[in-house]
C-alpha positions, 0 to 999 in steps of 0.5 A, a space after each residue: 500500500 502506498 503512503 498516499 493510499 494509507 494516508 487516505 485510508 486513515 483519513 476515511 477511517 477517522 472521518 467516517 467512524 462508525 459508518 464503514 462496513 468495509 474498506 479494502 485496498 487493491 490494485 492501488 485503489 480503495 473500495 469503501 462499503 457503507 450501508 445504504 442509509 448512510 449514503 447521504 452522510 458519507 457523500 457529504 463527508 467525502 466532499 466536505 472533509 478537507 482531508 478527503 477533498 473528494 469532488 465527484 462520486 462516480 460509482 454507487 453500486 450494491 452498497 459500495 461507493 467508489 469515488 475519486 479525489 
């Protein structure tokens, strides 16, 4: 895991405490799984948390959020 991915993983775990069902790394990407009822709060946190800084949510599928920063 690269330092950048590890830093992002730590920031996600901090910002989304209690909402993460699964957070896994593979092929240089992170996959974040949350419960459907948490989608709005998680999307807001991904966008509004400066340490995350996500600008666009590009895939929402089967309980998984995959996004780019």
